[in-house]
C-alpha positions as CSV (number, residue, x, y, z in Angstrom):
1,M,210.1,116.8,125.8
2,A,206.8,115.0,126.7
3,G,205.2,118.4,127.4
4,L,206.2,119.7,124.0
5,F,204.8,116.5,122.4
6,L,201.5,117.0,124.2
7,F,201.4,120.6,123.2
8,I,201.9,119.6,119.5
9,L,199.2,117.0,119.8
10,R,196.8,119.6,121.3
11,E,197.7,122.2,118.6
12,N,197.1,119.6,115.9
13,A,193.8,118.7,117.4
14,M,192.7,122.4,117.5
15,K,193.7,122.8,113.9
16,K,191.7,119.8,112.9
17,T,188.7,121.1,114.9
18,L,189.0,124.5,113.3
19,F,189.3,122.9,109.9
20,L,186.2,120.8,110.6
21,L,184.3,123.9,111.7
22,I,185.2,125.7,108.5
23,V,184.1,122.7,106.4
24,L,180.8,122.4,108.3
25,F,180.2,126.2,108.0
26,A,180.9,126.0,104.2
27,A,178.6,123.0,103.9
28,N,175.9,124.9,105.8
29,I,176.2,127.9,103.4
30,S,176.0,125.5,100.5
31,S,172.9,123.8,101.8
32,N,171.2,127.2,102.3
33,A,172.2,128.5,98.9
34,N,169.5,128.5,96.2
35,T,171.4,126.2,93.8
36,K,168.4,126.2,91.4
37,C,168.5,130.0,91.1
38,I,172.3,130.0,90.8
39,E,172.1,127.6,87.9
40,D,169.3,129.5,86.2
41,Y,171.2,132.8,86.6
42,N,174.4,131.3,85.2
43,F,172.4,129.9,82.2
44,V,170.9,133.3,81.4
45,V,174.2,135.2,81.7
46,S,175.9,132.6,79.5
47,Y,173.2,132.8,76.8
48,A,173.2,136.6,76.8
49,E,177.0,137.0,76.6
50,N,177.2,134.6,73.7
51,N,174.1,135.1,71.7
52,L,172.1,138.3,72.5
53,P,172.5,141.2,70.0
54,S,171.7,143.8,72.6
55,Y,174.5,142.5,74.9
56,F,177.1,143.6,72.3
57,D,175.4,147.1,72.1
58,S,174.7,147.6,75.8
59,V,178.0,146.4,77.3
60,T,180.8,148.7,76.2
61,N,184.3,149.5,77.4
62,E,182.9,152.5,79.2
63,N,180.4,150.6,81.3
64,R,181.8,147.2,81.5
65,S,182.8,147.7,85.2
66,D,179.2,148.7,86.0
67,Y,178.0,145.6,84.2
68,E,180.4,143.3,86.1
69,G,179.5,145.0,89.3
70,L,175.8,144.3,88.7
71,K,176.5,140.7,87.9
72,K,178.5,140.3,91.1
73,T,175.7,141.9,93.2
74,I,173.0,139.7,91.6
75,R,175.1,136.6,91.9
76,E,175.5,137.2,95.7
77,K,171.7,137.8,96.0
78,V,170.6,134.7,94.1
79,A,172.8,132.5,96.3
80,T,170.7,133.5,99.4
81,I,167.1,134.0,98.2
82,K,164.5,131.3,99.0
83,S,161.6,131.6,96.6
84,K,161.0,131.1,92.9
85,N,159.5,134.5,92.6
86,E,162.5,136.2,94.2
87,C,164.8,134.3,91.8
88,A,162.8,135.6,88.8
89,K,163.1,139.1,90.1
90,Y,166.9,139.0,90.2
91,L,167.1,137.4,86.7
92,V,164.9,140.3,85.5
93,Y,167.2,142.8,87.1
94,Y,170.1,141.3,85.1
95,I,168.1,141.2,81.8
96,E,166.9,144.8,82.2
97,F,170.5,146.0,81.9
98,F,170.2,145.5,78.2
99,N,168.3,148.2,76.3
100,D,166.1,145.6,74.6
101,N,162.4,145.4,75.1
102,H,162.1,142.2,73.1
103,T,164.3,140.3,75.6
104,Y,162.5,139.6,78.9
105,L,161.6,136.9,81.3
106,R,158.2,135.4,81.8
107,V,157.3,133.5,85.0
108,P,154.9,130.5,84.4
109,V,151.5,131.6,85.6
110,N,150.4,130.1,88.9
111,K,147.2,128.1,88.9
112,K,144.0,130.0,89.5
113,I,142.7,129.8,93.1
114,D,139.0,129.2,93.6
115,E,138.3,131.6,96.5
116,K,135.0,129.8,97.3
117,N,137.0,126.6,97.9
118,E,138.2,126.8,101.5
119,S,140.7,124.0,101.0
120,Q,142.4,125.7,98.0
121,V,142.5,129.1,99.8
122,K,144.0,127.5,102.9
123,N,146.7,125.6,100.9
124,F,147.6,128.9,99.1
125,L,147.8,130.9,102.4
126,D,150.0,128.1,103.9
127,G,152.2,128.0,100.8
128,E,155.6,129.5,100.0
129,L,154.4,132.1,97.6
130,F,152.0,133.8,100.0
131,K,154.3,133.5,103.1
132,N,157.3,134.9,101.2
133,R,155.5,138.0,100.0
134,E,157.3,141.1,101.4
135,I,155.6,142.9,104.3
136,Y,155.9,146.6,104.6
137,K,154.8,148.4,107.8
138,L,153.1,151.7,106.9
139,S,153.5,154.7,109.2
140,E,150.6,157.1,109.8
141,I,152.3,159.8,107.7
142,E,152.5,157.5,104.7
143,L,148.7,157.1,104.7
144,V,148.2,160.8,104.1
145,K,146.8,161.7,100.7
146,N,149.2,163.5,98.4
147,T,148.5,165.9,95.6
148,I,147.1,164.5,92.4
149,N,150.4,165.0,90.6
150,D,152.5,163.3,93.3
151,V,153.0,159.6,92.6
152,R,152.8,158.9,96.3
153,G,149.4,158.5,97.8
154,I,146.3,156.2,98.1
155,Y,145.2,154.3,95.0
156,E,142.4,151.9,94.1
157,T,141.7,149.6,91.1
158,A,138.8,150.5,88.9
159,D,136.7,147.6,90.4
160,S,137.8,148.6,94.0
161,S,139.3,145.1,94.5
162,Y,142.4,146.6,96.0
163,K,143.5,149.8,97.8
164,V,147.2,150.5,98.2
165,A,149.5,153.2,99.5
166,V,152.3,154.1,97.2
167,V,155.3,155.1,99.4
168,K,159.0,155.8,98.9
169,S,161.1,152.7,99.6
170,K,164.5,153.2,97.9
171,T,166.9,150.3,97.3
172,K,169.3,149.5,94.6
173,F,166.5,148.1,92.5
174,R,163.4,150.2,93.4
175,D,162.2,153.7,94.5
176,F,158.6,153.1,95.5
177,V,156.3,150.3,96.6
178,G,152.5,149.8,96.5
179,V,151.4,148.4,99.9
180,I,148.0,146.8,100.4
181,I,145.7,148.8,102.7
182,D,142.6,146.8,101.9
183,S,141.8,143.9,99.7
184,K,138.5,142.2,98.7
185,T,140.3,139.0,97.9
186,K,141.3,136.5,100.5
187,L,144.6,136.0,98.7
188,W,146.1,139.4,99.8
189,K,146.4,140.9,103.2
190,K,147.2,144.3,104.7
191,G,150.9,145.2,104.5
192,Q,151.9,143.0,101.6
193,V,153.7,144.6,98.7
194,K,151.5,144.6,95.6
195,F,154.0,146.2,93.3
196,E,157.5,147.8,93.2
197,L,158.4,150.8,91.0
198,K,161.7,152.2,89.7
199,E,161.7,155.8,88.4
200,K,163.0,156.1,84.8
201,S,162.2,159.8,84.3
202,K,159.6,162.3,85.3
203,N,156.2,160.6,85.6
204,L,157.6,157.4,84.0
205,Y,158.4,154.2,85.9
206,E,159.1,150.5,85.5
207,G,158.7,147.7,87.9
208,F,157.2,144.4,89.3
209,F,153.5,143.8,89.6
210,Y,151.9,140.8,91.5
211,S,148.6,139.5,90.2
212,R,145.6,138.2,92.2
213,N,147.3,134.8,92.6
214,H,150.7,136.5,93.2
215,S,152.1,135.7,89.8
216,L,155.0,138.0,88.9
217,S,155.3,140.3,85.9
218,Y,157.6,143.1,84.9
219,K,156.4,146.2,83.1
220,T,159.0,148.4,81.4
221,V,156.6,151.3,80.9
222,V,154.4,152.5,83.8
223,P,153.3,156.1,83.2
224,F,151.8,158.3,85.8
225,N,149.3,160.8,84.5
226,N,146.9,163.0,86.5
227,G,146.3,160.5,89.2
228,I,146.4,157.4,87.0
229,L,149.3,155.0,87.6
230,G,149.9,152.4,84.9
231,D,146.8,150.8,83.4
232,N,144.5,150.3,86.3
233,W,145.5,152.2,89.4
234,F,143.6,155.4,90.2
235,K,144.1,157.9,93.1
236,S,141.2,157.5,95.5
237,E,140.0,161.1,94.9
238,T,139.8,160.5,91.1
239,Q,136.1,160.7,90.1
240,N,136.0,158.6,86.9
241,K,138.2,155.6,87.2
242,I,138.6,155.0,83.5
243,N,141.9,154.8,81.5
244,H,140.9,156.0,78.1
245,S,144.3,155.1,76.6
246,L,143.4,151.4,76.6
247,N,141.6,149.3,74.1
248,L,141.6,145.7,75.4
249,D,139.1,144.3,72.8
250,R,140.8,141.4,71.1
251,K,138.4,141.2,68.2
252,T,138.8,143.0,64.8
253,K,136.1,145.5,64.0
254,F,135.0,147.7,61.1
255,E,132.3,150.3,61.0
256,V,131.4,153.6,59.4
257,K,129.7,156.4,61.3
258,D,128.9,159.6,59.3
259,D,132.2,160.7,57.7
260,V,134.6,158.5,59.7
261,A,135.5,154.8,59.1
262,Y,136.8,152.9,62.0
263,L,139.1,149.9,61.7
264,R,140.1,148.0,64.9
265,I,143.2,145.7,64.6
266,P,144.2,144.1,67.9
267,T,147.1,142.1,66.5
268,F,149.4,141.6,63.5
269,S,150.2,138.0,64.5
270,G,151.4,135.8,61.6
271,N,148.7,133.3,62.6
272,S,146.0,136.1,61.9
273,F,147.0,136.3,58.2
274,K,143.8,134.8,56.9
275,E,141.5,136.7,59.2
276,L,143.2,140.1,58.6
277,S,143.3,139.5,54.8
278,K,139.6,138.9,54.9
279,L,139.0,142.0,57.0
280,Y,141.0,144.2,54.6
281,T,139.2,142.8,51.6
282,E,135.7,143.3,53.0
283,S,136.3,146.8,54.4
284,S,138.3,148.3,51.6
285,A,135.4,149.5,49.3
286,E,133.7,151.3,52.2
287,I,137.0,152.9,53.4
288,H,137.7,154.3,49.9
289,K,134.3,156.0,50.0
290,T,134.7,157.7,53.4
291,P,136.5,161.0,54.1
292,Y,138.3,160.0,57.3
293,L,139.7,156.7,58.7
294,I,140.8,155.8,62.2
295,I,143.1,152.7,62.3
296,D,143.0,151.7,66.0
297,V,146.0,149.6,67.0
298,R,146.0,150.3,70.7
299,N,147.3,147.2,72.7
300,N,148.5,145.7,69.4
301,G,151.7,143.8,70.4
302,G,152.8,143.3,66.8
303,G,153.4,140.2,64.8
304,S,154.2,140.0,61.1
305,D,155.0,143.0,58.9
306,S,153.2,141.2,56.0
307,N,149.9,142.0,57.9
308,V,150.9,145.7,58.1
309,R,151.7,146.3,54.4
310,P,148.0,146.2,53.1
311,L,147.2,149.2,55.3
312,V,149.6,151.5,53.4
313,D,147.1,151.8,50.5
314,Y,144.7,153.8,52.8
315,F,147.2,156.6,53.3
316,Y,149.5,156.2,50.3
317,T,150.2,159.2,48.0
318,T,153.9,158.8,47.0
319,P,156.4,156.0,47.4
320,I,157.5,155.5,51.1
321,S,161.2,155.0,51.7
322,I,162.5,153.5,54.9
323,K,166.3,153.3,55.3
324,E,167.5,150.5,57.5
325,K,170.2,147.9,58.1
326,L,169.1,144.6,59.5
327,E,171.6,142.2,61.1
328,V,171.3,138.7,62.7
329,F,173.7,137.3,65.2
330,A,175.1,134.1,63.9
331,S,175.8,131.6,66.7
332,K,175.2,127.9,67.0
333,E,172.3,128.5,69.5
334,V,170.6,131.2,67.3
335,N,170.9,128.9,64.2
336,K,169.1,126.1,66.1
337,L,166.3,128.4,67.2
338,Y,165.6,129.4,63.6
339,K,165.8,125.8,62.3
340,D,163.4,124.5,65.0
341,S,161.0,127.4,64.5
342,F,160.9,126.9,60.7
343,A,160.2,123.2,61.2
344,D,157.2,124.1,63.3
345,V,156.0,126.6,60.7
346,M,156.2,124.1,57.9
347,K,153.9,121.7,59.8
348,D,151.0,124.0,58.7
349,P,152.4,126.6,56.2
350,E,149.0,127.9,55.2
351,K,148.7,129.7,58.6
352,V,151.5,132.2,57.6
353,S,152.1,134.3,54.5
354,P,154.4,133.2,51.7
355,E,156.7,136.2,52.6
356,T,157.2,134.8,56.1
357,I,158.3,131.4,54.7
358,A,160.7,133.1,52.2
359,Y,162.1,135.2,55.1
360,Y,162.8,132.1,57.2
361,R,164.6,130.5,54.2
362,R,166.7,133.5,53.6
363,I,167.8,133.8,57.2
364,L,168.7,130.1,57.4
365,K,170.8,130.3,54.3
366,T,172.6,133.4,55.6
367,L,173.3,131.7,59.0
368,E,174.7,128.6,57.3
369,K,177.3,130.7,55.4
370,A,178.1,133.1,58.2
371,K,181.3,133.3,60.3
372,P,180.3,131.9,63.7
373,N,179.6,134.3,66.5
374,S,179.4,137.4,64.4
375,F,176.8,139.8,63.0
376,V,175.7,139.2,59.5
377,T,173.7,141.6,57.3
378,L,170.3,140.4,56.2
379,G,169.4,143.6,54.4
380,E,170.7,147.2,54.0
381,G,169.5,150.2,52.1
382,S,166.1,151.8,51.4
383,D,162.9,149.7,51.5
384,T,160.6,151.5,49.1
385,I,156.9,150.8,49.5
386,K,154.6,151.5,46.7
387,G,150.8,151.5,46.8
388,T,147.8,152.9,45.1
389,S,146.8,156.5,45.7
390,N,143.1,157.1,46.3
391,K,140.9,160.2,46.8
392,Y,139.4,158.7,50.0
393,P,140.2,158.6,52.7
394,Q,141.5,162.2,52.7
395,K,143.1,161.9,56.1
396,V,144.0,158.8,58.2
397,A,144.7,158.7,61.9
398,I,146.7,155.9,63.4
399,L,145.5,155.6,67.0
400,Y,147.9,153.9,69.3
401,N,149.2,153.7,72.9
402,R,152.3,152.4,74.7
403,S,151.2,148.8,74.1
404,C,151.7,149.3,70.3
405,A,154.8,147.3,69.8
406,S,157.1,145.7,67.2
407,S,155.2,145.3,63.9
408,C,152.6,147.7,65.2
409,E,155.4,150.3,65.3
410,T,156.3,149.4,61.7
411,L,152.9,150.8,60.8
412,L,153.9,154.0,62.6
413,F,157.1,154.3,60.6
414,F,155.2,154.0,57.4
415,A,152.6,156.5,58.4
416,K,155.3,159.0,59.5
417,E,156.4,159.2,55.9
418,A,152.9,159.7,54.4
419,K,151.3,163.1,54.0
420,K,147.8,161.7,54.5
421,A,148.5,160.1,57.9
422,I,148.8,161.5,61.4
423,L,149.9,159.7,64.5
424,V,147.6,160.1,67.5
425,G,147.8,158.9,71.1
426,E,150.9,158.5,73.2
427,N,154.5,157.2,72.8
428,S,154.5,153.6,71.5
429,G,156.2,150.7,73.4
430,G,159.7,151.0,71.8
431,Y,160.1,147.4,70.6
432,V,161.8,148.3,67.3
433,G,165.6,148.2,67.8
434,Y,165.7,144.4,68.1
435,G,163.5,141.6,66.8
436,N,162.8,138.1,65.7
437,I,162.3,136.7,69.2
438,F,162.3,133.1,70.4
439,S,161.7,131.5,73.7
440,I,164.3,129.6,75.7
441,R,163.7,127.8,79.1
442,T,166.0,128.0,82.1
443,P,167.1,124.6,83.3
444,Q,165.7,124.6,86.9
445,Y,162.7,126.8,87.4
446,K,161.8,126.6,83.7
447,F,161.4,130.4,83.4
448,A,160.6,131.4,79.8
449,V,163.1,133.9,78.5
450,Q,162.2,135.7,75.3
451,V,165.3,136.6,73.4
452,S,165.9,138.7,70.3
453,T,168.2,137.6,67.5
454,T,168.3,140.6,65.1
455,R,169.0,144.3,65.4
456,Y,168.1,147.4,63.4
457,K,170.7,150.1,63.0
458,N,168.4,153.1,62.6
459,A,165.4,152.0,64.6
460,R,167.5,151.4,67.7
461,K,167.1,155.0,68.7
462,Y,163.4,154.3,69.3
463,E,164.1,151.3,71.5
464,V,162.3,151.6,74.9
465,V,161.6,155.3,74.1
466,G,159.0,154.6,71.4
467,V,157.6,156.6,68.6
468,S,156.0,159.9,69.7
469,P,152.6,161.0,68.3
470,D,151.8,164.1,66.2
471,Y,148.9,164.7,68.6
472,R,149.1,163.6,72.2
473,L,145.7,162.7,73.7
474,D,144.6,163.4,77.3
475,Y,143.4,160.7,79.6
476,E,140.2,162.3,80.7
477,S,138.0,161.7,77.7
478,D,137.3,159.1,75.0
479,W,140.3,158.6,72.7
480,I,138.2,157.8,69.6
481,K,136.1,161.0,69.9
482,Q,139.3,163.0,70.5
483,T,140.7,161.5,67.3
484,E,137.6,162.2,65.3
485,N,137.8,165.9,66.3
486,I,141.5,166.1,65.3
487,L,140.8,164.6,61.9
488,R,138.0,167.0,61.1
489,L,139.8,170.1,62.4
490,K,143.1,169.0,60.6
491,N,141.3,168.8,57.3
492,K,139.7,172.3,57.5
């Protein structure tokens, strides 16, 4: 009997010990878990599933299991990662499930490092951001140059600050990586991953890029053309390291050379209403005396449609009709975003157009009357745009690239319906299916998540894909000169 009693005591003690080990193990997992990232991830998922228009379009009965599987995979990852940058990456993986260019995550920019300041450099190199950068060990075979039309190979930036090897590195979230071979900055070392690419289609990629100070950004469109990857990566054997598709000048410009007028518009931002109105007024007389016009909207990220409408007169011949259905998602959170934004606008109403103010009031009135958590129609039917037909210009080219987005693409839709206008360049950004974006902050890392609140029934087919040009330009020569030649030949 005593032996049995002792056995029971020993068994109970073992059970208590086992229970204690389980508790300690669980506590250890909890302490190692990135609770900040878990909270931010849960916040983003909750917002998307309850407020985001593209969620209701992207998650269907057919793919719901894929969506739930992705959520589960990412949730497991965010519980184990250590750095803020890694957390941002997995939140982006989640957001990119939705076919919505207007919804994306921005990581707060890291402070600039003065590389002449040894103390600053040392602190950066000893910090989490640098130490947690992924290291990829290149093999000899991966350092071999590939053909000019193979995305793999050795690349340099135009200023030769970096040299990388692009090699295959396939995971669930990427297909290729760009690995540092040589760097002129002290902030990067050999073997560190400078960017990660996921193949979307032939010669088209998306992925993560890390800046000089290792700040993270995600690009949804990274084309590969004749040895040029994205905006600023050139195969080492490329002679002229110039990407002619870009126009990074942020200043408006107007000039006339011979028979071609040139109008540069870098933004349609609502805050640029006064500046653009002045530009249109001052240039209009000269434009209407010149046979050809180039409207250069490369790298124009959009803004307000009210800044686009005045350009219609330059290529107007007959009324332009655009059929569309615009809806807003009516939720408590979305309503608050509009109310707060309108309050900010009304602090200085002269900065925006009267149309913008009227638009805000119309949406707020609609949201107040709407059934909660439902789509409400803001407008449906044909929007007919009338203008004034003029002899000159005889032909107008809208010159654009993949960074033409949102309201910039509204200009393309107008021009597509006009006989006088031609579209020249490459596919636009595809920021047209969803709109009216606002910024929300995650609770822990304070990531800025840009979220759309409206959707367009017909334009959604252009989302991400973009608007294709009538004339596609090559990357080997100046885009303005190519456009001038097309205008003159087209009018013969």
